[in-house]
Phi, psi and omega in degrees: 000123184282151178246142180250138176263127181234152176253133180238129177266127183222151176254140180222134178254126177215154179249135177233136179260112180234140178283139176288168180299322179291322178295320178296319178297318179296319179301316180294320180292324179298326183284345186276130168290170190301321182296315179292324179297319177302315181295323179294320178297317179297321179295318179297320179297325179284321186281330186243106181292345178278353178258124183232157175256158182112176183247109181281339182226159180283327184242153174270183187299331183260010173089010179263141174284164180300320181296321180295320179296319180296318182293334179280348185251019187266337184227165182296315185287338183253014180296133176229159184242052187291346185265013187276064179256161180271167177297138180262144176299139182301321183293346183266359183294143169224175181297340186264352183229034175295139178293135182228159172235126178245115179288151176275146178069198181212188183292346178294340180282349185293127180239119181246119180238112179295124178241179183292164179294142185263007179121146184280173177302315182297318179296323178297317179291318181295330179294338179278351181294333183293345180280357183235146179273091186254143171285168181298322180292317179297322179296321179293318179296317181297319178296323179293320178296319178299319178289346181267358181291143176272185185296337179275351184090018182259156166268109189260012178237152179299150179300325179299320179294317179295322178299318178294319179297321177299322181289315186279325185265324186248356182058037176250115185255102181225166179272167177297325179297321180292322177294321177301318181298317179291324178298323178296328175294314179301324181288352173271353182285167171259147001289153183297134181103351180294143179085006178290156180256357178199166176298322179300313179294325178299315178295319180295322178299319181289321178293316180296324179298321178290321180293325186254017181290113182283335183280327181235100179288134182271151178289165180299320180295314179297323179296319178297319179296315180297322179294322176293319176301317181296320180296320178298312184288322184284320189250337184229043185297320180295322177295324180293310184290336177269003178055039179274077187290328182295315178293323178297320179300317180289322180295319185268345180070040181234173183276167179296322179299318180293321177298315178300317180297320179295318177300317180297320179293318181293324180295340179285345180288155185265114180268001178228069186296344181266350186296318186293341187235003192269003176294141179288151182295337180287334184259358189244134170239127183271133177265124180257122184247124181289143177273339180228146173242119182239130180230141178239163176227167183300339180280359178088016177271144179235128177241135182227141174215159177277146172272109181278350177057227181250028178281120183278172171289138185241146174205163176280138183299127176295326179297319180292323178298314180296321178297319179296317181296322179297315180291323181287341184286342180222063186299329184280347184254008184283138172283174181298316181294325178291325176296318177296322177295324178297315180296316181298313182297316180298317180298317181292321178294316179298318180295320179295315180297317181296321180294317179299316180296322179294321178297317178298315181295323177300315181299314180297317183295315178299317183295313181294325179294312180294324177300318180294319179299316180297317181296323182280334185240035189301315183299318179296320179298328181279324185258336186058023180259123181302333180293338180268002182279125179271158178296127184216128178235171184302323183297325178296316180292323179299315180293322182291321185270339182088007178260167178286154180301320181297325177294315178298320179299318180294322179295319189272349190291326188223024184240162182218165181232146173264105182254107180049046174090358181238138180279130175234125167298146182301333179297337180292339181274358177258146175239108182260142179230153173232151179269137177273191187297334182258012175088005178279145179275134179241133178301138180302330179290328176292325176299317178295322177298321178296319177297318179298320178298319180296314182294319180295332182266005183282162173283116185293342175279341180217069185292163182282138171281169178298323178296322179292322178296320175303315181295317181290324177294324179296324177294335178272003175094010181239122180263122179230151172278158181299321180295326178293319177299315179297321179295311179299318181299317179295317180298327181273359179076023178271121181295167176293168188301318182293328180282341180269349185289136175089000000 
């Protein structure tokens, strides 16, 4: 009996929630502590010529001077949201209404307190192993590969050599294919490009990560650019390193302007993924810089301000605005190169404007979040006594501030406050509780103390696994998931079971 293939046209309505490019940028900025944020601003200033620092005008859009705006942003009771304007159409820009960002305070607010080391490069990589379901043998191979990385974060020896070393030094007898499979797991770790065997592979890993990023879907245009970058590195790498742009232009069938743009994008990739983290723990002291400065007085007043660090005032380049207007004034007379210049100029102005708006929104979000924490935990801020700390979770702060829980989580995950001369991670202002077997609430810090007691009392020749700690905690009346135990252990600086043995 024959079968017929038919095509049916059908309509389907569906809703998808996707973050805009500006929302994704804001999410990344919210997660950054002040030191990292400063570096990001400097990078944007270098990458985007349409973004400039300094003050182009005396007054802002609502008629307030920079000093007036700063004075309004120093305390909880005098907080104002004067910068809450919408994006302006590019064609409407003039020299008097360029979007600007004015930081509150100055570099004098920067407080640097040298604290202890937060863990070596190797410990950072090993902490990511918990995200994968590894056998005991795979975990040993992965640790050996991590220990084999050079200062750039590369594997600089052939897989065959590493396979032999595993057999002779670790008594692990596996094939080269099995080592390759574990290496691919390492290459999924952060920073992107770690575990590469060459600069070419390092670049390809970073391009592929962007192409296959499930959290941030790329636009069709960005995907085409990434595919062209990949083709250059994968198939014409020698032409790339020799800067033979003319031959590349002919091979790819694109213009000289496009080749230059592709080169600029590829140069932004990191060819030394291990440099930022490879200092040894013996030689490194980490500087912790507070994102908030909070001061109290005997009368019960609390004053809070943001630490603006070394973030300068930002604005869109007036020269780029004028250049855009000139090109837009005669659209029918533009040459091909001028049309390409028009697109480039518009993209850079839009990117600069979007970054400034994201920076402003980051400032507002951080300020409102910290303001809500202070209002909810006011007694503790005044006494600094843990007994005065009320139960507080992310959802409470979200309701108080009007932001989503995920936004509050991003703000609080990696930031700290200087409260009357002492540094507090924002997590210290929350009081988390868990219920024991009889329904009583136990402070989350007591749960961590119980875990510490268990680890301190273990046999160092046969330490407890995370599963065993789960079992022992349950006997003490506290039920935890294995992932929660692993999370608490990492936060307390307790190494994994294999690192504690012996």
